[in-house]
ZATI-320342 format. One record per atom (N, C-alpha, C): x, y, z; atom name. Coordinates in pm, whole numbers, padded with zeros to 5 digits, always signed. Layout:
N
      c1      c2      c3  torgu
       X       Y       Z     CA
...
//
This chain:
259
      c1      c2      c3  torgu
  +00715  -00627  +00737      N
  +00613  -00522  +00736     CA
  +00682  -00386  +00727      C
  +00631  -00297  +00640      N
  +00695  -00168  +00616     CA
  +00681  -00076  +00737      C
  +00786  +00002  +00762      N
  +00784  +00101  +00869     CA
  +00707  +00223  +00822      C
  +00612  +00268  +00905      N
  +00531  +00384  +00871     CA
  +00556  +00505  +00960      C
  +00618  +00484  +01078      N
  +00638  +00595  +01171     CA
  +00766  +00570  +01251      C
  +00839  +00679  +01279      N
  +00964  +00671  +01355     CA
  +00961  +00772  +01468      C
  +01009  +00730  +01585      N
  +01013  +00815  +01704     CA
  +01159  +00837  +01746      C
  +01194  +00965  +01772      N
  +01332  +00998  +01804     CA
  +01342  +01071  +01937      C
  +01417  +01014  +02031      N
  +01457  +01086  +02150     CA
  +01547  +01203  +02108      C
  +01563  +01302  +02194      N
  +01644  +01419  +02159     CA
  +01784  +01413  +02219      C
  +01792  +01423  +02352      N
  +01921  +01436  +02418     CA
  +02003  +01308  +02408      C
  +02123  +01322  +02356      N
  +02217  +01210  +02339     CA
  +02170  +01110  +02235      C
  +02065  +01145  +02161      N
  +02020  +01064  +02048     CA
  +02026  +01147  +01919      C
  +01963  +01264  +01921      N
  +01976  +01358  +01810     CA
  +02079  +01467  +01840      C
  +02086  +01504  +01967      N
  +02181  +01608  +02007     CA
  +02300  +01545  +02077      C
  +02418  +01579  +02030      N
  +02543  +01525  +02084     CA
  +02593  +01618  +02194      C
  +02568  +01580  +02321      N
  +02609  +01665  +02432     CA
  +02759  +01669  +02450      C
  +02829  +01564  +02410      N
  +02975  +01563  +02424     CA
  +03039  +01674  +02340      C
  +02988  +01691  +02218      N
  +03041  +01793  +02128     CA
  +02949  +01914  +02117      C
  +02838  +01910  +02192      N
  +02743  +02021  +02197     CA
  +02697  +02065  +02058      C
  +02643  +01970  +01985      N
  +02596  +01999  +01851     CA
  +02490  +01899  +01807      C
  +02403  +01942  +01715      N
  +02313  +01849  +01649     CA
  +02393  +01767  +01550      C
  +02358  +01641  +01532      N
  +02431  +01554  +01441     CA
  +02376  +01573  +01300      C
  +02457  +01632  +01214      N
  +02411  +01671  +01080     CA
  +02365  +01552  +00999      C
  +02436  +01440  +01008      N
  +02398  +01322  +00928     CA
  +02262  +01269  +00971      C
  +02230  +01280  +01101      N
  +02100  +01235  +01150     CA
  +01988  +01324  +01096      C
  +02010  +01454  +01098      N
  +01908  +01548  +01048     CA
  +01880  +01523  +00900      C
  +01986  +01506  +00821      N
  +01970  +01478  +00678     CA
  +01897  +01347  +00656      C
  +01932  +01246  +00736      N
  +01869  +01114  +00721     CA
  +01721  +01119  +00755      C
  +01685  +01194  +00859      N
  +01544  +01203  +00898     CA
  +01463  +01275  +00790      C
  +01520  +01377  +00730      N
  +01452  +01444  +00619     CA
  +01426  +01346  +00504      C
  +01523  +01263  +00474      N
  +01507  +01165  +00367     CA
  +01406  +01058  +00406      C
  +01409  +01018  +00533      N
  +01312  +00921  +00584     CA
  +01170  +00972  +00563      C
  +01149  +01099  +00594      N
  +01017  +01159  +00577     CA
  +00978  +01166  +00429      C
  +01073  +01200  +00345      N
  +01046  +01202  +00201     CA
  +01007  +01063  +00151      C
  +01059  +00961  +00218      N
  +01028  +00824  +00178     CA
  +00892  +00778  +00231      C
  +00817  +00868  +00294      N
  +00681  +00837  +00335     CA
  +00662  +00793  +00477      C
  +00768  +00803  +00560      N
  +00759  +00764  +00700     CA
  +00731  +00887  +00786      C
  +00631  +00880  +00873      N
  +00605  +00989  +00966     CA
  +00719  +00998  +01068      C
  +00760  +01120  +01103      N
  +00870  +01137  +01199     CA
  +00821  +01217  +01320      C
  +00842  +01159  +01438      N
  +00796  +01215  +01565     CA
  +00913  +01233  +01659      C
  +00912  +01341  +01734      N
  +01001  +01355  +01848     CA
  +00941  +01279  +01965      C
  +01026  +01228  +02054      N
  +00976  +01155  +02171     CA
  +01074  +01183  +02286      C
  +01040  +01285  +02367      N
  +01136  +01336  +02464     CA
  +01078  +01348  +02603      C
  +01166  +01344  +02702      N
  +01126  +01377  +02840     CA
  +01108  +01527  +02856      C
  +01162  +01605  +02764      N
  +01149  +01751  +02770     CA
  +01004  +01792  +02743      C
  +00953  +01893  +02814      N
  +00823  +01950  +02777     CA
  +00836  +02029  +02646      C
  +00722  +02061  +02587      N
  +00723  +02131  +02458     CA
  +00806  +02258  +02463      C
  +00786  +02340  +02566      N
  +00856  +02468  +02573     CA
  +01007  +02449  +02576      C
  +01053  +02348  +02646      N
  +01196  +02318  +02651     CA
  +01247  +02273  +02515      C
  +01171  +02189  +02446      N
  +01211  +02145  +02313     CA
  +01221  +02264  +02218      C
  +01124  +02354  +02228      N
  +01123  +02470  +02140     CA
  +01244  +02560  +02165      C
  +01271  +02591  +02292      N
  +01385  +02677  +02324     CA
  +01517  +02610  +02291      C
  +01520  +02478  +02295      N
  +01642  +02404  +02264     CA
  +01674  +02405  +02115      C
  +01573  +02437  +02032      N
  +01598  +02453  +01889     CA
  +01562  +02333  +01803      C
  +01491  +02235  +01858      N
  +01463  +02115  +01782     CA
  +01363  +02140  +01668      C
  +01286  +02249  +01678      N
  +01192  +02283  +01571     CA
  +01254  +02378  +01468      C
  +01384  +02404  +01484      N
  +01455  +02494  +01391     CA
  +01560  +02420  +01309      C
  +01544  +02290  +01295      N
  +01644  +02209  +01226     CA
  +01613  +02188  +01078      C
  +01503  +02245  +01032      N
  +01465  +02225  +00892     CA
  +01383  +02099  +00870      C
  +01343  +02033  +00978      N
  +01256  +01916  +00969     CA
  +01114  +01958  +01005      C
  +01018  +01925  +00922      N
  +00878  +01953  +00953     CA
  +00823  +01829  +01025      C
  +00847  +01826  +01155      N
  +00806  +01709  +01234     CA
  +00656  +01684  +01219      C
  +00618  +01560  +01203      N
  +00477  +01525  +01192     CA
  +00406  +01531  +01326      C
  +00483  +01527  +01435      N
  +00425  +01537  +01567     CA
  +00532  +01519  +01673      C
  +00489  +01522  +01798      N
  +00585  +01504  +01906     CA
  +00518  +01442  +02029      C
  +00600  +01373  +02105      N
  +00564  +01326  +02239     CA
  +00653  +01403  +02334      C
  +00592  +01469  +02433      N
  +00667  +01556  +02525     CA
  +00640  +01515  +02669      C
  +00720  +01570  +02759      N
  +00705  +01546  +02903     CA
  +00700  +01397  +02934      C
  +00790  +01322  +02867      N
  +00804  +01178  +02891     CA
  +00675  +01101  +02871      C
  +00589  +01149  +02780      N
  +00467  +01076  +02749     CA
  +00339  +01139  +02799      C
  +00349  +01251  +02871      N
  +00227  +01317  +02920     CA
  +00150  +01384  +02808      C
  +00221  +01421  +02702      N
  +00159  +01493  +02590     CA
  +00199  +01426  +02459      C
  +00101  +01405  +02372      N
  +00127  +01361  +02236     CA
  +00049  +01451  +02141      C
  +00120  +01506  +02043      N
  +00059  +01602  +01950     CA
  +00088  +01559  +01807      C
  -00013  +01562  +01723      N
  +00003  +01532  +01582     CA
  -00123  +01565  +01507      C
  -00112  +01579  +01376      N
  -00230  +01611  +01295     CA
  -00297  +01740  +01342      C
  -00218  +01831  +01395      N
  -00264  +01964  +01439     CA
  -00358  +01960  +01559      C
  -00347  +01855  +01640      N
  -00425  +01853  +01763     CA
  -00358  +01759  +01865      C
  -00403  +01767  +01989      N
  -00349  +01681  +02093     CA
  -00412  +01543  +02085      C
  -00327  +01444  +02069      N
  -00372  +01306  +02069     CA
  -00387  +01256  +02212      C
  -00303  +01308  +02302      N
  -00306  +01266  +02441     CA
  -00259  +01380  +02530      C
  -00325  +01398  +02643      N
  -00277  +01490  +02747     CA
  -00309  +01431  +02883      C
  -00211  +01428  +02970      N
  -00230  +01390  +03109     CA
  -00218  +01516  +03193      C
  -00329  +01559  +03252      N
  -00334  +01687  +03322     CA
  -00365  +01665  +03470      C
  -00290  +01730  +03557      N
  -00312  +01717  +03701     CA
  -00437  +01793  +03743      C
  -00512  +01742  +03841      N
  -00625  +01819  +03896     CA
  -00574  +01952  +03953      C
  -00648  +02060  +03929      N
  -00603  +02192  +03972     CA
  -00587  +02201  +04123      C
  -00669  +02126  +04198      N
  -00657  +02129  +04344     CA
  -00522  +02077  +04389      C
  -00471  +01974  +04320      N
  -00339  +01922  +04352     CA
  -00231  +02024  +04320      C
  -00246  +02093  +04208      N
  -00148  +02195  +04170     CA
  -00145  +02306  +04274      C
  -00262  +02355  +04313      N
  -00269  +02462  +04414     CA
  -00204  +02418  +04545      C
  -00231  +02295  +04586      N
  -00173  +02246  +04712     CA
  -00021  +02233  +04701      C
  +00027  +02184  +04589      N
  +00171  +02173  +04567     CA
  +00238  +02310  +04577      C
  +00177  +02408  +04514      N
  +00233  +02543  +04517     CA
  +00236  +02596  +04661      C
  +00127  +02575  +04733      N
  +00119  +02622  +04871     CA
  +00227  +02557  +04958      C
  +00242  +02424  +04946      N
  +00336  +02351  +05030     CA
  +00481  +02387  +04996      C
  +00513  +02389  +04868      N
  +00652  +02418  +04828     CA
  +00692  +02562  +04856      C
  +00598  +02655  +04839      N
  +00629  +02795  +04872     CA
  +00657  +02811  +05021      C
  +00579  +02742  +05104      N
  +00599  +02750  +05249     CA
  +00737  +02698  +05288      C
  +00789  +02602  +05211      N
  +00922  +02546  +05238     CA
  +01034  +02623  +05166      C
  +00995  +02722  +05087      N
  +01094  +02800  +05013     CA
  +01156  +02725  +04897      C
  +01082  +02629  +04841      N
  +01134  +02545  +04732     CA
  +01077  +02590  +04598      C
  +01161  +02633  +04504      N
  +01112  +02671  +04371     CA
  +01062  +02549  +04295      C
  +00965  +02573  +04212      N
  +00906  +02466  +04132     CA
  +00871  +02520  +03995      C
  +00892  +02439  +03894      N
  +00857  +02477  +03757     CA
  +00727  +02409  +03721      C
  +00625  +02489  +03687      N
  +00497  +02435  +03643     CA
  +00503  +02410  +03493      C
  +00468  +02289  +03452      N
  +00482  +02251  +03311     CA
  +00344  +02238  +03248      C
  +00312  +02330  +03158      N
  +00186  +02326  +03086     CA
  +00201  +02255  +02953      C
  +00096  +02256  +02873      N
  +00100  +02189  +02744     CA
  +00201  +02255  +02651      C
  +00212  +02388  +02658      N
  +00309  +02458  +02573     CA
  +00391  +02562  +02649      C
  +00361  +02583  +02775      N
  +00429  +02687  +02852     CA
  +00491  +02629  +02979      C
  +00582  +02707  +03038      N
  +00642  +02675  +03168     CA
  +00657  +02804  +03246      C
  +00649  +02795  +03379      N
  +00676  +02911  +03462     CA
  +00728  +02863  +03597      C
  +00801  +02951  +03667      N
  +00852  +02922  +03799     CA
  +00758  +02979  +03904      C
  +00749  +02909  +04016      N
  +00664  +02957  +04126     CA
  +00740  +03052  +04219      C
  +00871  +03038  +04226      N
  +00956  +03125  +04308     CA
  +01083  +03159  +04230      C
  +01152  +03262  +04273      N
  +01278  +03297  +04209     CA
  +01378  +03183  +04225      C
  +01463  +03160  +04124      N
  +01563  +03054  +04133     CA
  +01656  +03074  +04253      C
  +01690  +02964  +04319      N
  +01783  +02968  +04432     CA
  +01901  +02875  +04403      C
  +01978  +02842  +04505      N
  +02096  +02758  +04485     CA
  +02060  +02619  +04434      C
  +01940  +02568  +04472      N
  +01900  +02435  +04424     CA
  +01879  +02438  +04272      C
  +01818  +02546  +04224      N
  +01796  +02560  +04080     CA
  +01930  +02572  +04007      C
  +02019  +02651  +04062      N
  +02150  +02670  +04000     CA
  +02227  +02539  +03993      C
  +02223  +02460  +04100      N
  +02294  +02333  +04100     CA
  +02232  +02234  +04002      C
  +02100  +02238  +03988      N
  +02033  +02152  +03891     CA
  +02076  +02189  +03750      C
  +02070  +02318  +03717      N
  +02101  +02362  +03581     CA
  +02250  +02351  +03549      C
  +02333  +02345  +03651      N
  +02475  +02323  +03625     CA
  +02495  +02186  +03560      C
  +02408  +02090  +03596      N
  +02417  +01955  +03540     CA
  +02335  +01943  +03412      C
  +02210  +01993  +03413      N
  +02117  +01965  +03304     CA
  +02106  +02074  +03198      C
  +02161  +02189  +03221      N
  +02175  +02293  +03118     CA
  +02045  +02335  +03050      C
  +01933  +02327  +03121      N
  +01807  +02370  +03061     CA
  +01791  +02521  +03081      C
  +01689  +02577  +03016      N
  +01662  +02720  +03024     CA
  +01580  +02752  +03148      C
  +01623  +02852  +03225      N
  +01545  +02897  +03340     CA
  +01433  +02987  +03291      C
  +01310  +02959  +03333      N
  +01194  +03034  +03283     CA
  +01149  +03137  +03386      C
  +01058  +03225  +03345      N
  +01016  +03338  +03427     CA
  +00926  +03294  +03543      C
  +00925  +03376  +03648      N
  +00837  +03355  +03762     CA
  +00703  +03424  +03735      C
  +00594  +03352  +03755      N
  +00461  +03414  +03746     CA
  +00362  +03331  +03824      C
  +00246  +03388  +03850      N
  +00141  +03320  +03926     CA
  +00073  +03212  +03842      C
  +00030  +03107  +03907      N
  -00048  +03002  +03841     CA
  -00186  +03056  +03806      C
  -00227  +03041  +03681      N
  -00352  +03099  +03632     CA
  -00460  +02995  +03607      C
  -00439  +02875  +03655      N
  -00538  +02770  +03637     CA
  -00528  +02696  +03506      C
  -00422  +02720  +03428      N
  -00405  +02651  +03301     CA
  -00373  +02503  +03322      C
  -00396  +02419  +03222      N
  -00365  +02276  +03236     CA
  -00218  +02253  +03267      C
  -00189  +02173  +03369      N
  -00053  +02142  +03409     CA
  -00035  +01991  +03402      C
  +00066  +01947  +03326      N
  +00091  +01804  +03314     CA
  +00173  +01751  +03431      C
  +00252  +01836  +03491      N
  +00337  +01797  +03603     CA
  +00426  +01914  +03641      C
  +00512  +01892  +03737      N
  +00603  +01999  +03778     CA
  +00743  +01943  +03795      C
  +00840  +02033  +03789      N
  +00978  +02000  +03819     CA
  +01014  +02073  +03948      C
  +01040  +01996  +04052      N
  +01071  +02053  +04183     CA
  +01222  +02053  +04203      C
  +01273  +02165  +04250      N
  +01416  +02178  +04275     CA
  +01440  +02169  +04426      C
  +01485  +02051  +04472      N
  +01501  +02029  +04616     CA
  +01590  +01908  +04640      C
  +01670  +01911  +04746      N
  +01748  +01793  +04785     CA
  +01661  +01690  +04855      C
  +01714  +01571  +04875      N
  +01637  +01458  +04926     CA
  +01584  +01478  +05067      C
  +01643  +01568  +05143      N
  +01600  +01587  +05282     CA
  +01455  +01635  +05293      C
  +01398  +01686  +05183      N
  +01259  +01733  +05184     CA
  +01160  +01626  +05140      C
  +01206  +01513  +05092      N
  +01118  +01415  +05028     CA
  +01002  +01370  +05117      C
  +01031  +01328  +05238      N
  +00927  +01273  +05323     CA
  +00825  +01379  +05365      C
  +00873  +01500  +05390      N
  +00782  +01610  +05426     CA
  +00685  +01638  +05312      C
  +00736  +01640  +05190      N
  +00653  +01669  +05073     CA
  +00551  +01559  +05049      C
  +00593  +01435  +05061      N
  +00500  +01323  +05039     CA
  +00386  +01323  +05140      C
  +00418  +01359  +05264      N
  +00314  +01362  +05368     CA
  +00216  +01476  +05345      C
  +00264  +01588  +05292      N
  +00180  +01707  +05275     CA
  +00102  +01707  +05143      C
  +00137  +01615  +05053      N
  +00075  +01616  +04920     CA
  +00026  +01475  +04883      C
  -00080  +01427  +04947      N
  -00131  +01294  +04917     CA
  -00182  +01284  +04774      C
  -00163  +01165  +04715      N
  -00210  +01142  +04579     CA
  -00117  +01193  +04472      C
  -00001  +01245  +04513      N
  +00095  +01300  +04417     CA
  +00222  +01214  +04419      C
  +00277  +01188  +04300      N
  +00400  +01111  +04287     CA
  +00522  +01205  +04287      C
  +00622  +01171  +04365      N
  +00749  +01244  +04364     CA
  +00857  +01148  +04315      C
  +00900  +01166  +04191      N
  +00999  +01077  +04131     CA
  +01133  +01150  +04122      C
  +01221  +01123  +04217      N
  +01352  +01189  +04219     CA
  +01442  +01126  +04113      C
  +01497  +01210  +04026      N
  +01587  +01161  +03921     CA
  +01724  +01226  +03928      C
  +01741  +01323  +04018      N
  +01869  +01391  +04030     CA
  +01884  +01444  +04172      C
  +02003  +01487  +04207      N
  +02030  +01536  +04342     CA
  +01939  +01652  +04379      C
  +01909  +01737  +04280      N
  +01823  +01853  +04307     CA
  +01702  +01857  +04213      C
  +01668  +01744  +04151      N
  +01557  +01742  +04058     CA
  +01456  +01633  +04089      C
  +01327  +01672  +04098      N
  +01219  +01578  +04127     CA
  +01104  +01603  +04030      C
  +01065  +01500  +03955      N
  +00945  +01509  +03872     CA
  +00823  +01484  +03960      C
  +00725  +01572  +03951      N
  +00604  +01561  +04033     CA
  +00483  +01551  +03940      C
  +00399  +01450  +03965      N
  +00283  +01428  +03879     CA
  +00181  +01346  +03957      C
  +00062  +01332  +03900      N
  -00039  +01252  +03970     CA
  -00046  +01109  +03918      C
  -00008  +01088  +03794      N
  -00004  +00954  +03735     CA
  +00129  +00937  +03661      C
  +00175  +00814  +03642      N
  +00303  +00795  +03574     CA
  +00300  +00847  +03431      C
  +00413  +00901  +03386      N
  +00431  +00943  +03247     CA
  +00531  +00848  +03183      C
  +00492  +00783  +03076      N
  +00583  +00692  +03007     CA
  +00577  +00715  +02857      C
  +00693  +00723  +02796      N
  +00701  +00743  +02652     CA
  +00628  +00630  +02578      C
  +00644  +00508  +02627      N
  +00583  +00394  +02560     CA
  +00432  +00402  +02555      C
  +00370  +00449  +02663      N
  +00224  +00464  +02663     CA
  +00179  +00563  +02557      C
  +00253  +00674  +02545      N
  +00216  +00775  +02445     CA
  +00237  +00722  +02303      C
  +00343  +00646  +02282      N
  +00365  +00585  +02150     CA
  +00247  +00494  +02115      C
  +00203  +00415  +02211      N
  +00088  +00326  +02187     CA
  -00035  +00407  +02147      C
  -00058  +00520  +02213      N
  -00173  +00604  +02180     CA
  -00160  +00664  +02041      C
  -00039  +00705  +02004      N
  -00017  +00761  +01870     CA
  -00041  +00654  +01763      C
  +00009  +00535  +01786      N
  -00011  +00427  +01689     CA
  -00160  +00393  +01674      C
  -00231  +00393  +01786      N
  -00375  +00367  +01782     CA
  -00446  +00475  +01702      C
  -00406  +00600  +01721      N
  -00467  +00711  +01649     CA
  -00454  +00694  +01498      C
  -00335  +00655  +01453      N
  -00311  +00640  +01308     CA
  -00358  +00505  +01254      C
  -00387  +00412  +01344      N
  -00423  +00278  +01298     CA
  -00303  +00196  +01256      C
  -00185  +00229  +01311      N
  -00063  +00155  +01279     CA
  -00043  +00040  +01377      C
  +00018  -00066  +01331      N
  +00059  -00176  +01417     CA
  +00197  -00146  +01474      C
  +00231  -00206  +01588      N
  +00361  -00181  +01650     CA
  +00474  -00220  +01555      C
  +00451  -00323  +01472      N
  +00553  -00369  +01378     CA
  +00583  -00265  +01271      C
  +00498  -00163  +01261      N
  +00517  -00059  +01161     CA
  +00588  +00064  +01219      C
  +00640  +00049  +01341      N
  +00704  +00161  +01410     CA
  +00848  +00127  +01448      C
  +00933  +00229  +01441      N
  +01072  +00219  +01486     CA
  +01099  +00335  +01581      C
  +01180  +00313  +01682      N
  +01212  +00417  +01779     CA
  +01361  +00417  +01809      C
  +01412  +00536  +01845      N
  +01554  +00554  +01875     CA
  +01569  +00618  +02012      C
  +01661  +00565  +02094      N
  +01683  +00623  +02225     CA
  +01817  +00584  +02282      C
  +01840  +00627  +02408      N
  +01969  +00601  +02471     CA
  +01962  +00583  +02621      C
  +01853  +00631  +02687      N
  +01852  +00637  +02833     CA
  +01739  +00552  +02891      C
  +01736  +00546  +03025      N
  +01644  +00456  +03094     CA
  +01497  +00483  +03058      C
  +01458  +00612  +03045      N
  +01319  +00642  +03012     CA
  +01279  +00586  +02875      C
  +01378  +00561  +02791      N
  +01349  +00509  +02658     CA
  +01315  +00361  +02659      C
  +01341  +00295  +02770      N
  +01310  +00152  +02779     CA
  +01161  +00123  +02764      C
  +01076  +00219  +02803      N
  +00931  +00196  +02789     CA
  +00888  +00198  +02642      C
  +00975  +00247  +02553      N
  +00945  +00247  +02411     CA
  +00957  +00107  +02351      C
  +01044  +00026  +02411      N
  +01082  -00102  +02350     CA
  +00964  -00192  +02318      C
  +00872  -00220  +02413      N
  +00763  -00314  +02382     CA
  +00655  -00256  +02291      C
  +00661  -00127  +02262      N
  +00554  -00063  +02185     CA
  +00588  -00048  +02037      C
  +00709  -00086  +01997      N
  +00750  -00070  +01857     CA
  +00808  -00202  +01805      C
  +00810  -00213  +01674      N
  +00866  -00334  +01614     CA
  +01017  -00337  +01620      C
  +01078  -00218  +01607      N
  +01224  -00206  +01611     CA
  +01262  -00095  +01707      C
  +01346  -00127  +01804      N
  +01401  -00023  +01892     CA
  +01551  -00020  +01874      C
  +01601  +00097  +01837      N
  +01744  +00117  +01815     CA
  +01803  +00193  +01932      C
  +01903  +00135  +01995      N
  +01982  +00211  +02092     CA
  +02105  +00262  +02020      C
  +02129  +00393  +02032      N
  +02255  +00446  +01976     CA
  +02370  +00391  +02060      C
  +02487  +00382  +02000      N
  +02601  +00319  +02063     CA
  +02649  +00384  +02190      C
  +02613  +00511  +02210      N
  +02650  +00583  +02333     CA
  +02544  +00568  +02442      C
  +02445  +00480  +02420      N
  +02337  +00461  +02516     CA
  +02381  +00384  +02640      C
  +02293  +00385  +02742      N
  +02318  +00310  +02864     CA
  +02324  +00160  +02832      C
  +02401  +00086  +02911      N
  +02417  -00058  +02887     CA
  +02283  -00131  +02890      C
  +02195  -00093  +02985      N
  +02065  -00159  +02996     CA
  +01979  -00133  +02872      C
  +01993  -00015  +02814      N
  +01916  +00019  +02695     CA
  +01968  -00058  +02575      C
  +02098  -00068  +02564      N
  +02157  -00145  +02454     CA
  +02120  -00292  +02465      C
  +02114  -00343  +02588      N
  +02079  -00484  +02607     CA
  +01936  -00513  +02564      C
  +01847  -00414  +02577      N
  +01706  -00433  +02543     CA
  +01675  -00404  +02397      C
  +01771  -00348  +02325      N
  +01746  -00299  +02189     CA
  +01738  -00412  +02087      C
  +01662  -00384  +01980      N
  +01660  -00471  +01864     CA
  +01792  -00461  +01788      C
  +01845  -00338  +01785      N
  +01969  -00311  +01711     CA
  +02045  -00202  +01785      C
  +02175  -00217  +01793      N
  +02262  -00116  +01853     CA
  +02347  -00055  +01743      C
  +02332  +00075  +01723      N
  +02405  +00143  +01617     CA
  +02539  +00192  +01669      C
  +02612  +00257  +01583      N
  +02732  +00328  +01627     CA
  +02688  +00446  +01713      C
  +02778  +00506  +01791      N
  +02742  +00627  +01867     CA
  +02693  +00738  +01775      C
  +02616  +00830  +01831      N
  +02558  +00935  +01745     CA
  +02665  +01019  +01678      C
  +02777  +01042  +01745      N
  +02884  +01123  +01687     CA
  +02951  +01053  +01569      C
  +02925  +00922  +01558      N
  +02979  +00843  +01446     CA
  +02868  +00804  +01349      C
  +02770  +00894  +01335      N
  +02660  +00877  +01238     CA
  +02572  +00756  +01269      C
  +02546  +00734  +01399      N
  +02468  +00618  +01440     CA
  +02327  +00613  +01386      C
  +02258  +00728  +01384      N
  +02119  +00731  +01333     CA
  +02117  +00695  +01185      C
  +02204  +00757  +01108      N
  +02212  +00727  +00966     CA
  +02243  +00579  +00944      C
  +02339  +00527  +01018      N
  +02377  +00386  +01002     CA
  +02259  +00293  +01026      C
  +02182  +00319  +01135      N
  +02069  +00233  +01167     CA
  +01961  +00240  +01061      C
  +01931  +00359  +01013      N
  +01830  +00373  +00909     CA
  +01873  +00305  +00779      C
  +02002  +00312  +00750      N
  +02052  +00241  +00632     CA
  +02049  +00089  +00653      C
  +02078  +00046  +00777      N
  +02075  -00097  +00809     CA
  +01938  -00156  +00779      C
  +01832  -00079  +00810      N
  +01695  -00127  +00788     CA
  +01640  -00082  +00653      C
  +01727  -00031  +00567      N
  +01691  +00009  +00430     CA
  +01577  +00111  +00427      C
  +01581  +00203  +00525      N
  +01478  +00307  +00532     CA
  +01522  +00436  +00465      C
  +01651  +00453  +00443      N
  +01704  +00567  +00366     CA
  +01811  +00514  +00270      C
//
C-alpha cells in the first residue's frame, strides 16, 4: 500500500544535537518526498511556539501540518484537527498554588507561551540541559492552555499533587514536570490526523528516536527509528536507519523507495 503521509520528530531526528545542526540530507529528502505526493507533518513534544523559535518553519519546507505538545495539538489544512485544552479553573488553581510556593511555570497555549514568575535557579538548571528559549512573564488572560511546564525539583511533587486534584504531574527531568489534565500522546494525535484525511495506518510512516515516539508505533504502517535512537525505540521499530548524522532519514526513505 502506498505511503500518503509522513510524520517527523524534531530533536535528534531532524536536528542533530551532537553537531548542533539541521541535517541537510534529511531536509532535501523531505522536500522530494513532498514533491512525490506524500504529506509531511512535524510530530514533536515541543509546543508550536518552541518549534517556531527553534527554526523548524524556516527550513524551506512547506509543512502540510504539525503535531505539537506531544499530541495535545494537531494542525493541518489551515485549521486545528485536534486540541486538548485544560479547564480554566484548573489553570487558575495551578497558578495560585505554584506562585505561593515560588515555583515558575510556563503556560503553553495553542501558539503562545508565557511564564508565570521570573526565571529562578530551577529554570536555569532546566535550560542548561534542554536549551529551550526562555519566554516572557505575563498574566494569564484566560486563553486556551494545553498544559504547563513546571520548573521544580522532586521535593515539591507530593505537595503539588495534593493541592491540585484532577491534574497530572509527569516528571521527565530533575527540574522539569509536564502538567496536564489528560495524557498527551503523539500516537493519539497521529490517529486523529489519519482519520481526518481518511488514510489507513498502512499509508503512514513515522520517524523518531525517543521514548515519547513509541506511541507512534502502533498508529502507522512503518515506524523508523534513527540509528541514534534509544534502544527500546529501535527494538520497537519496523526499520532502524543509520544515525541522523550519517544521513539516516535519507537512507530510510530510499530503503522504502519513497525518494
